[in-house]
All heavy atoms as a GROMACS GRO file, in nm:
protein
  628
    1MET      N    1   6.732  -0.654   3.900
    1MET     CA    2   6.791  -0.724   3.788
    1MET      C    3   6.718  -0.685   3.660
    1MET      O    4   6.597  -0.672   3.657
    1MET     CB    5   6.783  -0.875   3.813
    1MET     CG    6   6.848  -0.957   3.704
    1MET     SD    7   6.843  -1.134   3.735
    1MET     CE    8   6.998  -1.154   3.818
    2CYS      N    9   6.794  -0.669   3.555
    2CYS     CA   10   6.742  -0.630   3.424
    2CYS      C   11   6.664  -0.744   3.358
    2CYS      O   12   6.708  -0.860   3.361
    2CYS     CB   13   6.861  -0.589   3.337
    2CYS     SG   14   6.828  -0.576   3.162
    3LYS      N   15   6.550  -0.712   3.298
    3LYS     CA   16   6.470  -0.814   3.228
    3LYS      C   17   6.550  -0.878   3.115
    3LYS      O   18   6.533  -0.996   3.085
    3LYS     CB   19   6.343  -0.752   3.171
    3LYS     CG   20   6.240  -0.714   3.273
    3LYS     CD   21   6.118  -0.654   3.203
    3LYS     CE   22   6.016  -0.602   3.299
    3LYS     NZ   23   5.901  -0.543   3.228
    4GLY      N   24   6.637  -0.801   3.052
    4GLY     CA   25   6.720  -0.856   2.945
    4GLY      C   26   6.815  -0.962   2.996
    4GLY      O   27   6.834  -1.066   2.933
    5GLN      N   28   6.875  -0.938   3.113
    5GLN     CA   29   6.965  -1.036   3.173
    5GLN      C   30   6.889  -1.162   3.212
    5GLN      O   31   6.936  -1.273   3.190
    5GLN     CB   32   7.035  -0.976   3.294
    5GLN     CG   33   7.135  -1.068   3.358
    5GLN     CD   34   7.206  -1.006   3.476
    5GLN    OE1   35   7.189  -0.888   3.506
    5GLN    NE2   36   7.286  -1.084   3.544
    6ILE      N   37   6.770  -1.144   3.268
    6ILE     CA   38   6.687  -1.261   3.305
    6ILE      C   39   6.653  -1.342   3.182
    6ILE      O   40   6.666  -1.465   3.180
    6ILE     CB   41   6.560  -1.215   3.378
    6ILE    CG1   42   6.596  -1.152   3.513
    6ILE    CG2   43   6.463  -1.331   3.396
    6ILE    CD1   44   6.481  -1.080   3.580
    7LEU      N   45   6.609  -1.275   3.075
    7LEU     CA   46   6.575  -1.346   2.951
    7LEU      C   47   6.696  -1.419   2.896
    7LEU      O   48   6.686  -1.534   2.852
    7LEU     CB   49   6.517  -1.249   2.848
    7LEU     CG   50   6.479  -1.312   2.714
    7LEU    CD1   51   6.372  -1.420   2.732
    7LEU    CD2   52   6.431  -1.205   2.617
    8GLU      N   53   6.812  -1.356   2.898
    8GLU     CA   54   6.933  -1.420   2.848
    8GLU      C   55   6.967  -1.545   2.928
    8GLU      O   56   7.006  -1.648   2.872
    8GLU     CB   57   7.049  -1.321   2.851
    8GLU     CG   58   7.162  -1.364   2.762
    8GLU     CD   59   7.253  -1.248   2.728
    8GLU    OE1   60   7.206  -1.153   2.664
    8GLU    OE2   61   7.371  -1.256   2.766
    9GLU      N   62   6.951  -1.539   3.061
    9GLU     CA   63   6.976  -1.656   3.145
    9GLU      C   64   6.880  -1.770   3.112
    9GLU      O   65   6.919  -1.886   3.108
    9GLU     CB   66   6.967  -1.619   3.292
    9GLU     CG   67   7.082  -1.531   3.338
    9GLU     CD   68   7.067  -1.480   3.479
    9GLU    OE1   69   6.974  -1.524   3.551
    9GLU    OE2   70   7.149  -1.395   3.519
   10VAL      N   71   6.754  -1.736   3.089
   10VAL     CA   72   6.655  -1.838   3.052
   10VAL      C   73   6.692  -1.899   2.917
   10VAL      O   74   6.690  -2.022   2.900
   10VAL     CB   75   6.512  -1.778   3.048
   10VAL    CG1   76   6.414  -1.874   2.985
   10VAL    CG2   77   6.467  -1.739   3.188
   11LEU      N   78   6.728  -1.816   2.820
   11LEU     CA   79   6.764  -1.866   2.688
   11LEU      C   80   6.889  -1.954   2.692
   11LEU      O   81   6.900  -2.051   2.618
   11LEU     CB   82   6.784  -1.750   2.591
   11LEU     CG   83   6.659  -1.672   2.555
   11LEU    CD1   84   6.694  -1.551   2.469
   11LEU    CD2   85   6.557  -1.759   2.486
   12ASP      N   86   6.984  -1.920   2.780
   12ASP     CA   87   7.105  -2.002   2.795
   12ASP      C   88   7.074  -2.137   2.859
   12ASP      O   89   7.138  -2.237   2.827
   12ASP     CB   90   7.210  -1.928   2.879
   12ASP     CG   91   7.275  -1.813   2.806
   12ASP    OD1   92   7.264  -1.807   2.681
   12ASP    OD2   93   7.336  -1.728   2.873
   13ALA      N   94   6.977  -2.140   2.950
   13ALA     CA   95   6.945  -2.261   3.024
   13ALA      C   96   6.850  -2.355   2.950
   13ALA      O   97   6.855  -2.476   2.968
   13ALA     CB   98   6.884  -2.226   3.160
   14LEU      N   99   6.764  -2.298   2.866
   14LEU     CA  100   6.661  -2.378   2.799
   14LEU      C  101   6.670  -2.356   2.649
   14LEU      O  102   6.716  -2.252   2.602
   14LEU     CB  103   6.523  -2.338   2.850
   14LEU     CG  104   6.501  -2.352   3.000
   14LEU    CD1  105   6.371  -2.286   3.042
   14LEU    CD2  106   6.504  -2.497   3.042
   15ASN      N  107   6.620  -2.450   2.574
   15ASN     CA  108   6.626  -2.441   2.428
   15ASN      C  109   6.484  -2.423   2.373
   15ASN      O  110   6.406  -2.518   2.371
   15ASN     CB  111   6.691  -2.567   2.370
   15ASN     CG  112   6.709  -2.557   2.221
   15ASN    OD1  113   6.714  -2.448   2.165
   15ASN    ND2  114   6.719  -2.670   2.156
   16PHE      N  115   6.452  -2.302   2.332
   16PHE     CA  116   6.322  -2.273   2.274
   16PHE      C  117   6.335  -2.252   2.124
   16PHE      O  118   6.432  -2.191   2.078
   16PHE     CB  119   6.262  -2.145   2.334
   16PHE     CG  120   6.226  -2.157   2.479
   16PHE    CD1  121   6.306  -2.101   2.578
   16PHE    CD2  122   6.111  -2.224   2.518
   16PHE    CE1  123   6.271  -2.111   2.711
   16PHE    CE2  124   6.076  -2.234   2.651
   16PHE     CZ  125   6.158  -2.178   2.749
   17ASP      N  126   6.238  -2.303   2.047
   17ASP     CA  127   6.237  -2.279   1.903
   17ASP      C  128   6.205  -2.135   1.870
   17ASP      O  129   6.253  -2.079   1.773
   17ASP     CB  130   6.134  -2.368   1.833
   17ASP     CG  131   6.171  -2.514   1.840
   17ASP    OD1  132   6.291  -2.545   1.849
   17ASP    OD2  133   6.079  -2.598   1.836
   18ARG      N  134   6.121  -2.074   1.955
   18ARG     CA  135   6.084  -1.934   1.934
   18ARG      C  136   6.038  -1.873   2.066
   18ARG      O  137   5.992  -1.942   2.156
   18ARG     CB  138   5.975  -1.920   1.829
   18ARG     CG  139   5.843  -1.977   1.872
   18ARG     CD  140   5.738  -1.955   1.766
   18ARG     NE  141   5.636  -2.057   1.783
   18ARG     CZ  142   5.557  -2.097   1.689
   18ARG    NH1  143   5.566  -2.045   1.569
   18ARG    NH2  144   5.466  -2.189   1.711
   19ILE      N  145   6.051  -1.741   2.071
   19ILE     CA  146   6.006  -1.664   2.185
   19ILE      C  147   5.905  -1.562   2.135
   19ILE      O  148   5.927  -1.497   2.032
   19ILE     CB  149   6.123  -1.588   2.252
   19ILE    CG1  150   6.233  -1.683   2.298
   19ILE    CG2  151   6.074  -1.500   2.365
   19ILE    CD1  152   6.196  -1.772   2.412
   20ILE      N  153   5.795  -1.547   2.206
   20ILE     CA  154   5.699  -1.439   2.180
   20ILE      C  155   5.699  -1.354   2.306
   20ILE      O  156   5.660  -1.399   2.413
   20ILE     CB  157   5.558  -1.494   2.151
   20ILE    CG1  158   5.562  -1.587   2.030
   20ILE    CG2  159   5.461  -1.378   2.128
   20ILE    CD1  160   5.432  -1.662   2.006
   21TYR      N  161   5.746  -1.230   2.293
   21TYR     CA  162   5.760  -1.139   2.406
   21TYR      C  163   5.653  -1.032   2.395
   21TYR      O  164   5.643  -0.964   2.294
   21TYR     CB  165   5.899  -1.075   2.405
   21TYR     CG  166   5.930  -0.995   2.528
   21TYR    CD1  167   6.000  -1.051   2.632
   21TYR    CD2  168   5.886  -0.864   2.540
   21TYR    CE1  169   6.027  -0.979   2.747
   21TYR    CE2  170   5.911  -0.790   2.654
   21TYR     CZ  171   5.983  -0.848   2.758
   21TYR     OH  172   6.008  -0.776   2.871
   22VAL      N  173   5.574  -1.015   2.501
   22VAL     CA  174   5.468  -0.915   2.503
   22VAL      C  175   5.506  -0.806   2.604
   22VAL      O  176   5.538  -0.837   2.718
   22VAL     CB  177   5.332  -0.978   2.543
   22VAL    CG1  178   5.222  -0.873   2.543
   22VAL    CG2  179   5.297  -1.093   2.451
   23GLY      N  180   5.504  -0.681   2.559
   23GLY     CA  181   5.539  -0.574   2.650
   23GLY      C  182   5.485  -0.440   2.604
   23GLY      O  183   5.431  -0.427   2.494
   24ASP      N  184   5.502  -0.340   2.692
   24ASP     CA  185   5.459  -0.206   2.654
   24ASP      C  186   5.549  -0.096   2.709
   24ASP      O  187   5.555   0.012   2.654
   24ASP     CB  188   5.313  -0.180   2.696
   24ASP     CG  189   5.288  -0.190   2.845
   24ASP    OD1  190   5.385  -0.205   2.922
   24ASP    OD2  191   5.171  -0.182   2.884
   25GLY      N  192   5.623  -0.121   2.815
   25GLY     CA  193   5.701  -0.017   2.879
   25GLY      C  194   5.844  -0.006   2.830
   25GLY      O  195   5.896  -0.093   2.760
   26GLY      N  196   5.909   0.101   2.870
   26GLY     CA  197   6.048   0.123   2.834
   26GLY      C  198   6.141   0.015   2.886
   26GLY      O  199   6.241  -0.017   2.824
   27GLY      N  200   6.107  -0.044   3.002
   27GLY     CA  201   6.188  -0.151   3.058
   27GLY      C  202   6.181  -0.281   2.979
   27GLY      O  203   6.257  -0.374   3.004
   28ASP      N  204   6.090  -0.287   2.883
   28ASP     CA  205   6.078  -0.406   2.798
   28ASP      C  206   6.170  -0.400   2.676
   28ASP      O  207   6.185  -0.501   2.606
   28ASP     CB  208   5.933  -0.424   2.752
   28ASP     CG  209   5.842  -0.464   2.867
   28ASP    OD1  210   5.876  -0.559   2.938
   28ASP    OD2  211   5.738  -0.398   2.884
   29TYR      N  212   6.232  -0.286   2.650
   29TYR     CA  213   6.316  -0.275   2.530
   29TYR      C  214   6.441  -0.363   2.541
   29TYR      O  215   6.473  -0.436   2.448
   29TYR     CB  216   6.356  -0.130   2.501
   29TYR     CG  217   6.443  -0.121   2.379
   29TYR    CD1  218   6.388  -0.135   2.252
   29TYR    CD2  219   6.580  -0.104   2.390
   29TYR    CE1  220   6.467  -0.132   2.139
   29TYR    CE2  221   6.660  -0.101   2.277
   29TYR     CZ  222   6.603  -0.114   2.153
   29TYR     OH  223   6.683  -0.112   2.040
   30CYS      N  224   6.510  -0.357   2.652
   30CYS     CA  225   6.634  -0.433   2.668
   30CYS      C  226   6.617  -0.582   2.635
   30CYS      O  227   6.694  -0.637   2.557
   30CYS     CB  228   6.692  -0.414   2.808
   30CYS     SG  229   6.844  -0.506   2.836
   31PRO      N  230   6.517  -0.650   2.692
   31PRO     CA  231   6.504  -0.793   2.658
   31PRO      C  232   6.472  -0.817   2.511
   31PRO      O  233   6.513  -0.919   2.454
   31PRO     CB  234   6.392  -0.844   2.748
   31PRO     CG  235   6.328  -0.726   2.808
   31PRO     CD  236   6.423  -0.612   2.797
   32THR      N  237   6.405  -0.724   2.446
   32THR     CA  238   6.373  -0.746   2.305
   32THR      C  239   6.498  -0.741   2.218
   32THR      O  240   6.498  -0.800   2.110
   32THR     CB  241   6.269  -0.645   2.252
   32THR    OG1  242   6.325  -0.513   2.252
   32THR    CG2  243   6.142  -0.649   2.334
   33THR      N  244   6.603  -0.676   2.267
   33THR     CA  245   6.728  -0.673   2.189
   33THR      C  246   6.800  -0.806   2.194
   33THR      O  247   6.893  -0.828   2.116
   33THR     CB  248   6.822  -0.561   2.240
   33THR    OG1  249   6.864  -0.592   2.374
   33THR    CG2  250   6.755  -0.426   2.235
   34ARG      N  251   6.761  -0.894   2.283
   34ARG     CA  252   6.825  -1.025   2.297
   34ARG      C  253   6.757  -1.132   2.210
   34ARG      O  254   6.802  -1.245   2.204
   34ARG     CB  255   6.821  -1.073   2.442
   34ARG     CG  256   6.855  -0.968   2.547
   34ARG     CD  257   7.004  -0.936   2.550
   34ARG     NE  258   7.034  -0.823   2.636
   34ARG     CZ  259   7.072  -0.828   2.762
   34ARG    NH1  260   7.083  -0.944   2.822
   34ARG    NH2  261   7.100  -0.718   2.829
   35LEU      N  262   6.647  -1.095   2.146
   35LEU     CA  263   6.570  -1.193   2.068
   35LEU      C  264   6.630  -1.211   1.930
   35LEU      O  265   6.701  -1.125   1.878
   35LEU     CB  266   6.424  -1.148   2.060
   35LEU     CG  267   6.354  -1.139   2.196
   35LEU    CD1  268   6.212  -1.086   2.179
   35LEU    CD2  269   6.353  -1.273   2.266
   36ARG      N  270   6.596  -1.324   1.868
   36ARG     CA  271   6.658  -1.366   1.742
   36ARG      C  272   6.576  -1.326   1.620
   36ARG      O  273   6.453  -1.324   1.624
   36ARG     CB  274   6.675  -1.518   1.743
   36ARG     CG  275   6.757  -1.569   1.859
   36ARG     CD  276   6.733  -1.715   1.882
   36ARG     NE  277   6.594  -1.733   1.928
   36ARG     CZ  278   6.548  -1.845   1.981
   36ARG    NH1  279   6.626  -1.949   1.994
   36ARG    NH2  280   6.423  -1.855   2.019
   37GLN      N  281   6.647  -1.300   1.515
   37GLN     CA  282   6.583  -1.270   1.386
   37GLN      C  283   6.528  -1.399   1.326
   37GLN      O  284   6.592  -1.504   1.335
   37GLN     CB  285   6.686  -1.208   1.291
   37GLN     CG  286   6.628  -1.164   1.160
   37GLN     CD  287   6.732  -1.089   1.076
   37GLN    OE1  288   6.848  -1.079   1.112
   37GLN    NE2  289   6.688  -1.038   0.965
   38GLY      N  290   6.410  -1.391   1.269
   38GLY     CA  291   6.352  -1.505   1.201
   38GLY      C  292   6.257  -1.588   1.286
   38GLY      O  293   6.149  -1.622   1.242
   39SER      N  294   6.296  -1.619   1.410
   39SER     CA  295   6.213  -1.708   1.490
   39SER      C  296   6.133  -1.637   1.599
   39SER      O  297   6.026  -1.684   1.638
   39SER     CB  298   6.299  -1.817   1.555
   39SER     OG  299   6.396  -1.759   1.640
   40ASP      N  300   6.182  -1.526   1.649
   40ASP     CA  301   6.119  -1.460   1.764
   40ASP      C  302   6.031  -1.342   1.721
   40ASP      O  303   6.055  -1.280   1.618
   40ASP     CB  304   6.225  -1.413   1.863
   40ASP     CG  305   6.307  -1.528   1.919
   40ASP    OD1  306   6.259  -1.643   1.916
   40ASP    OD2  307   6.418  -1.503   1.966
   41THR      N  308   5.933  -1.313   1.805
   41THR     CA  309   5.838  -1.205   1.777
   41THR      C  310   5.817  -1.121   1.903
   41THR      O  311   5.806  -1.175   2.013
   41THR     CB  312   5.702  -1.261   1.733
   41THR    OG1  313   5.721  -1.345   1.618
   41THR    CG2  314   5.605  -1.150   1.696
   42VAL      N  315   5.810  -0.990   1.883
   42VAL     CA  316   5.777  -0.898   1.992
   42VAL      C  317   5.638  -0.841   1.965
   42VAL      O  318   5.611  -0.792   1.856
   42VAL     CB  319   5.880  -0.783   2.000
   42VAL    CG1  320   5.836  -0.680   2.103
   42VAL    CG2  321   6.017  -0.837   2.032
   43LEU      N  322   5.553  -0.849   2.066
   43LEU     CA  323   5.422  -0.783   2.061
   43LEU      C  324   5.433  -0.659   2.148
   43LEU      O  325   5.444  -0.670   2.270
   43LEU     CB  326   5.312  -0.875   2.113
   43LEU     CG  327   5.255  -0.978   2.014
   43LEU    CD1  328   5.359  -1.078   1.972
   43LEU    CD2  329   5.136  -1.046   2.074
   44ALA      N  330   5.436  -0.543   2.085
   44ALA     CA  331   5.452  -0.416   2.157
   44ALA      C  332   5.321  -0.340   2.152
   44ALA      O  333   5.258  -0.329   2.045
   44ALA     CB  334   5.563  -0.334   2.094
   45ARG      N  335   5.282  -0.286   2.265
   45ARG     CA  336   5.156  -0.210   2.272
   45ARG      C  337   5.170  -0.081   2.193
   45ARG      O  338   5.262  -0.002   2.214
   45ARG     CB  339   5.120  -0.181   2.417
   45ARG     CG  340   4.979  -0.132   2.433
   45ARG     CD  341   4.942  -0.132   2.578
   45ARG     NE  342   4.803  -0.096   2.594
   45ARG     CZ  343   4.744  -0.082   2.711
   45ARG    NH1  344   4.813  -0.104   2.822
   45ARG    NH2  345   4.618  -0.048   2.718
   46ASN      N  346   5.078  -0.061   2.099
   46ASN     CA  347   5.079   0.054   2.009
   46ASN      C  348   5.079   0.186   2.087
   46ASN      O  349   5.002   0.202   2.181
   46ASN     CB  350   4.958   0.046   1.916
   46ASN     CG  351   4.964   0.145   1.804
   46ASN    OD1  352   5.072   0.182   1.759
   46ASN    ND2  353   4.850   0.189   1.757
   47ASN      N  354   5.166   0.278   2.046
   47ASN     CA  355   5.177   0.413   2.104
   47ASN      C  356   5.225   0.414   2.249
   47ASN      O  357   5.207   0.514   2.318
   47ASN     CB  358   5.044   0.490   2.093
   47ASN     CG  359   5.012   0.525   1.950
   47ASN    OD1  360   5.101   0.563   1.874
   47ASN    ND2  361   4.887   0.511   1.912
   48PHE      N  362   5.287   0.307   2.296
   48PHE     CA  363   5.348   0.304   2.428
   48PHE      C  364   5.499   0.302   2.412
   48PHE      O  365   5.551   0.292   2.301
   48PHE     CB  366   5.299   0.182   2.508
   48PHE     CG  367   5.165   0.204   2.574
   48PHE    CD1  368   5.049   0.219   2.499
   48PHE    CD2  369   5.156   0.209   2.713
   48PHE    CE1  370   4.926   0.239   2.560
   48PHE    CE2  371   5.032   0.228   2.775
   48PHE     CZ  372   4.918   0.244   2.699
   49ALA      N  373   5.569   0.313   2.523
   49ALA     CA  374   5.715   0.333   2.521
   49ALA      C  375   5.790   0.227   2.441
   49ALA      O  376   5.883   0.262   2.366
   49ALA     CB  377   5.768   0.338   2.664
   50LEU      N  378   5.755   0.100   2.454
   50LEU     CA  379   5.828  -0.004   2.382
   50LEU      C  380   5.816   0.013   2.232
   50LEU      O  381   5.916   0.010   2.160
   50LEU     CB  382   5.781  -0.144   2.424
   50LEU     CG  383   5.848  -0.260   2.351
   50LEU    CD1  384   5.999  -0.259   2.369
   50LEU    CD2  385   5.789  -0.393   2.398
   51ALA      N  386   5.695   0.031   2.182
   51ALA     CA  387   5.675   0.047   2.037
   51ALA      C  388   5.747   0.172   1.986
   51ALA      O  389   5.807   0.169   1.878
   51ALA     CB  390   5.526   0.055   2.005
   52LYS      N  391   5.746   0.279   2.064
   52LYS     CA  392   5.813   0.402   2.023
   52LYS      C  393   5.964   0.384   2.018
   52LYS      O  394   6.031   0.432   1.927
   52LYS     CB  395   5.776   0.517   2.117
   52LYS     CG  396   5.631   0.560   2.101
   52LYS     CD  397   5.593   0.666   2.202
   52LYS     CE  398   5.447   0.704   2.188
   52LYS     NZ  399   5.406   0.805   2.287
   53GLU      N  400   6.020   0.312   2.116
   53GLU     CA  401   6.165   0.287   2.118
   53GLU      C  402   6.207   0.200   2.001
   53GLU      O  403   6.309   0.226   1.936
   53GLU     CB  404   6.206   0.222   2.250
   53GLU     CG  405   6.354   0.196   2.262
   53GLU     CD  406   6.440   0.322   2.266
   53GLU    OE1  407   6.393   0.427   2.314
   53GLU    OE2  408   6.556   0.315   2.223
   54ILE      N  409   6.129   0.096   1.972
   54ILE     CA  410   6.162   0.008   1.860
   54ILE      C  411   6.153   0.084   1.728
   54ILE      O  412   6.230   0.058   1.635
   54ILE     CB  413   6.072  -0.117   1.860
   54ILE    CG1  414   6.107  -0.206   1.981
   54ILE    CG2  415   6.085  -0.196   1.730
   54ILE    CD1  416   6.012  -0.322   2.004
   55ALA      N  417   6.062   0.180   1.718
   55ALA     CA  418   6.050   0.260   1.596
   55ALA      C  419   6.177   0.342   1.570
   55ALA      O  420   6.214   0.364   1.455
   55ALA     CB  421   5.928   0.352   1.605
   56THR      N  422   6.244   0.384   1.677
   56THR     CA  423   6.365   0.464   1.659
   56THR      C  424   6.492   0.380   1.661
   56THR      O  425   6.591   0.418   1.601
   56THR     CB  426   6.377   0.574   1.767
   56THR    OG1  427   6.382   0.513   1.895
   56THR    CG2  428   6.258   0.669   1.761
   57THR      N  429   6.487   0.266   1.731
   57THR     CA  430   6.603   0.177   1.740
   57THR      C  431   6.555   0.035   1.714
   57THR      O  432   6.516  -0.037   1.806
   57THR     CB  433   6.668   0.186   1.880
   57THR    OG1  434   6.687   0.323   1.914
   57THR    CG2  435   6.801   0.114   1.882
   58PRO      N  436   6.555  -0.008   1.588
   58PRO     CA  437   6.498  -0.138   1.551
   58PRO      C  438   6.567  -0.256   1.620
   58PRO      O  439   6.681  -0.247   1.664
   58PRO     CB  440   6.519  -0.144   1.400
   58PRO     CG  441   6.532  -0.001   1.357
   58PRO     CD  442   6.600   0.068   1.472
   59ILE      N  443   6.495  -0.367   1.626
   59ILE     CA  444   6.543  -0.492   1.685
   59ILE      C  445   6.546  -0.600   1.578
   59ILE      O  446   6.493  -0.582   1.468
   59ILE     CB  447   6.453  -0.534   1.802
   59ILE    CG1  448   6.308  -0.550   1.755
   59ILE    CG2  449   6.463  -0.434   1.917
   59ILE    CD1  450   6.214  -0.609   1.856
   60ASN      N  451   6.605  -0.716   1.611
   60ASN     CA  452   6.613  -0.827   1.515
   60ASN      C  453   6.483  -0.904   1.501
   60ASN      O  454   6.451  -0.954   1.394
   60ASN     CB  455   6.725  -0.923   1.557
   60ASN     CG  456   6.861  -0.863   1.539
   60ASN    OD1  457   6.885  -0.787   1.447
   60ASN    ND2  458   6.952  -0.896   1.629
   61ALA      N  459   6.410  -0.919   1.611
   61ALA     CA  460   6.287  -1.000   1.609
   61ALA      C  461   6.178  -0.929   1.528
   61ALA      O  462   6.182  -0.809   1.507
   61ALA     CB  463   6.239  -1.022   1.752
   62LYS      N  464   6.080  -1.009   1.486
   62LYS     CA  465   5.963  -0.952   1.417
   62LYS      C  466   5.883  -0.869   1.516
   62LYS      O  467   5.876  -0.902   1.634
   62LYS     CB  468   5.874  -1.064   1.363
   62LYS     CG  469   5.936  -1.145   1.251
   62LYS     CD  470   5.849  -1.262   1.215
   62LYS     CE  471   5.930  -1.386   1.245
   62LYS     NZ  472   5.858  -1.508   1.256
   63LEU      N  473   5.822  -0.764   1.468
   63LEU     CA  474   5.743  -0.675   1.552
   63LEU      C  475   5.598  -0.679   1.510
   63LEU      O  476   5.566  -0.664   1.391
   63LEU     CB  477   5.795  -0.531   1.543
   63LEU     CG  478   5.711  -0.426   1.614
   63LEU    CD1  479   5.711  -0.449   1.765
   63LEU    CD2  480   5.761  -0.286   1.580
   64ARG      N  481   5.510  -0.698   1.608
   64ARG     CA  482   5.366  -0.686   1.587
   64ARG      C  483   5.314  -0.592   1.696
   64ARG      O  484   5.353  -0.605   1.811
   64ARG     CB  485   5.297  -0.822   1.600
   64ARG     CG  486   5.346  -0.930   1.503
   64ARG     CD  487   5.300  -0.909   1.361
   64ARG     NE  488   5.156  -0.906   1.347
   64ARG     CZ  489   5.080  -1.012   1.323
   64ARG    NH1  490   5.134  -1.132   1.310
   64ARG    NH2  491   4.949  -1.000   1.312
   65GLU      N  492   5.228  -0.499   1.659
   65GLU     CA  493   5.174  -0.405   1.757
   65GLU      C  494   5.030  -0.442   1.793
   65GLU      O  495   4.958  -0.498   1.712
   65GLU     CB  496   5.183  -0.262   1.705
   65GLU     CG  497   5.327  -0.215   1.693
   65GLU     CD  498   5.341  -0.068   1.666
   65GLU    OE1  499   5.248   0.009   1.696
   65GLU    OE2  500   5.447  -0.029   1.614
   66TRP      N  501   4.992  -0.410   1.917
   66TRP     CA  502   4.859  -0.444   1.968
   66TRP      C  503   4.804  -0.327   2.048
   66TRP      O  504   4.879  -0.242   2.094
   66TRP     CB  505   4.864  -0.570   2.052
   66TRP     CG  506   4.956  -0.563   2.171
   66TRP    CD1  507   5.090  -0.586   2.173
   66TRP    CD2  508   4.920  -0.529   2.305
   66TRP    NE1  509   5.140  -0.569   2.299
   66TRP    CE2  510   5.037  -0.534   2.383
   66TRP    CE3  511   4.801  -0.495   2.368
   66TRP    CZ2  512   5.040  -0.507   2.519
   66TRP    CZ3  513   4.802  -0.467   2.504
   66TRP    CH2  514   4.920  -0.474   2.578
   67GLU      N  515   4.671  -0.327   2.062
   67GLU     CA  516   4.603  -0.225   2.142
   67GLU      C  517   4.518  -0.285   2.253
   67GLU      O  518   4.490  -0.219   2.351
   67GLU     CB  519   4.517  -0.135   2.053
   67GLU     CG  520   4.600  -0.050   1.958
   67GLU     CD  521   4.515   0.045   1.875
   67GLU    OE1  522   4.393   0.055   1.900
   67GLU    OE2  523   4.572   0.108   1.785
   68SER      N  524   4.474  -0.410   2.237
   68SER     CA  525   4.387  -0.472   2.336
   68SER      C  526   4.425  -0.619   2.353
   68SER      O  527   4.498  -0.676   2.272
   68SER     CB  528   4.241  -0.463   2.291
   68SER     OG  529   4.219  -0.547   2.179
   69GLY      N  530   4.370  -0.679   2.458
   69GLY     CA  531   4.390  -0.822   2.479
   69GLY      C  532   4.338  -0.905   2.363
   69GLY      O  533   4.394  -1.010   2.330
   70GLU      N  534   4.232  -0.858   2.300
   70GLU     CA  535   4.179  -0.928   2.182
   70GLU      C  536   4.282  -0.928   2.069
   70GLU      O  537   4.295  -1.027   1.998
   70GLU     CB  538   4.049  -0.862   2.137
   70GLU     CG  539   3.934  -0.884   2.233
   70GLU     CD  540   3.810  -0.806   2.195
   70GLU    OE1  541   3.816  -0.720   2.106
   70GLU    OE2  542   3.705  -0.833   2.256
   71ASP      N  543   4.354  -0.816   2.052
   71ASP     CA  544   4.459  -0.810   1.951
   71ASP      C  545   4.568  -0.912   1.982
   71ASP      O  546   4.616  -0.981   1.892
   71ASP     CB  547   4.523  -0.670   1.946
   71ASP     CG  548   4.429  -0.563   1.896
   71ASP    OD1  549   4.333  -0.596   1.824
   71ASP    OD2  550   4.452  -0.445   1.930
   72VAL      N  551   4.609  -0.920   2.109
   72VAL     CA  552   4.714  -1.015   2.148
   72VAL      C  553   4.669  -1.157   2.118
   72VAL      O  554   4.746  -1.236   2.060
   72VAL     CB  555   4.750  -0.999   2.298
   72VAL    CG1  556   4.845  -1.109   2.342
   72VAL    CG2  557   4.811  -0.862   2.324
   73LEU      N  558   4.546  -1.192   2.151
   73LEU     CA  559   4.494  -1.326   2.123
   73LEU      C  560   4.492  -1.354   1.973
   73LEU      O  561   4.535  -1.462   1.929
   73LEU     CB  562   4.354  -1.341   2.181
   73LEU     CG  563   4.286  -1.476   2.158
   73LEU    CD1  564   4.368  -1.589   2.219
   73LEU    CD2  565   4.145  -1.474   2.215
   74ARG      N  566   4.447  -1.257   1.894
   74ARG     CA  567   4.443  -1.275   1.748
   74ARG      C  568   4.585  -1.297   1.693
   74ARG      O  569   4.608  -1.387   1.612
   74ARG     CB  570   4.380  -1.153   1.682
   74ARG     CG  571   4.376  -1.159   1.530
   74ARG     CD  572   4.319  -1.032   1.467
   74ARG     NE  573   4.372  -0.908   1.522
   74ARG     CZ  574   4.493  -0.858   1.493
   74ARG    NH1  575   4.573  -0.921   1.412
   74ARG    NH2  576   4.531  -0.742   1.546
   75ILE      N  577   4.680  -1.219   1.740
   75ILE     CA  578   4.818  -1.232   1.692
   75ILE      C  579   4.876  -1.368   1.732
   75ILE      O  580   4.941  -1.434   1.651
   75ILE     CB  581   4.904  -1.115   1.743
   75ILE    CG1  582   4.858  -0.983   1.680
   75ILE    CG2  583   5.052  -1.140   1.712
   75ILE    CD1  584   4.916  -0.859   1.745
   76PHE      N  585   4.852  -1.410   1.857
   76PHE     CA  586   4.898  -1.542   1.900
   76PHE      C  587   4.840  -1.650   1.809
   76PHE      O  588   4.911  -1.743   1.768
   76PHE     CB  589   4.859  -1.570   2.045
   76PHE     CG  590   4.968  -1.538   2.142
   76PHE    CD1  591   4.988  -1.410   2.187
   76PHE    CD2  592   5.051  -1.638   2.190
   76PHE    CE1  593   5.088  -1.379   2.278
   76PHE    CE2  594   5.152  -1.611   2.280
   76PHE     CZ  595   5.170  -1.481   2.325
   77ASN      N  596   4.712  -1.642   1.778
   77ASN     CA  597   4.649  -1.741   1.690
   77ASN      C  598   4.711  -1.740   1.551
   77ASN      O  599   4.724  -1.845   1.489
   77ASN     CB  600   4.498  -1.719   1.684
   77ASN     CG  601   4.427  -1.764   1.809
   77ASN    OD1  602   4.471  -1.858   1.875
   77ASN    ND2  603   4.318  -1.698   1.843
   78GLU      N  604   4.748  -1.624   1.502
   78GLU     CA  605   4.812  -1.615   1.371
   78GLU      C  606   4.953  -1.675   1.372
   78GLU      O  607   4.993  -1.742   1.279
   78GLU     CB  608   4.821  -1.469   1.325
   78GLU     CG  609   4.688  -1.407   1.291
   78GLU     CD  610   4.696  -1.257   1.266
   78GLU    OE1  611   4.808  -1.201   1.266
   78GLU    OE2  612   4.590  -1.194   1.248
   79ILE      N  613   5.027  -1.649   1.481
   79ILE     CA  614   5.165  -1.696   1.491
   79ILE      C  615   5.171  -1.846   1.515
   79ILE      O  616   5.253  -1.917   1.458
   79ILE     CB  617   5.238  -1.621   1.604
   79ILE    CG1  618   5.256  -1.474   1.567
   79ILE    CG2  619   5.373  -1.685   1.634
   79ILE    CD1  620   5.311  -1.389   1.681
   80LEU      N  621   5.083  -1.893   1.603
   80LEU     CA  622   5.089  -2.033   1.641
   80LEU      C  623   5.004  -2.116   1.548
   80LEU      O  624   5.015  -2.229   1.528
   80LEU     CB  625   5.043  -2.052   1.786
   80LEU     CG  626   5.125  -1.974   1.889
   80LEU    CD1  627   5.063  -1.990   2.027
   80LEU    CD2  628   5.269  -2.021   1.891
   0.00000   0.00000   0.00000
């Protein structure tokens, strides 16, 4: 099953104010296309497949890039 389809089912079943999606691989691109402009954020690992795909085919959600777990924690603290 596609991660995008799973995310869409979760979004249809539950009501979230925002989604923060963390990924790095090519299989993470599809679910990021389901995210909303303004409220949702994608954390894509710098220089990995997801960040490269978003660079060529933009998404609606905000994009933040990371290189380490410390970066992810810092970004979460900034967002939340």
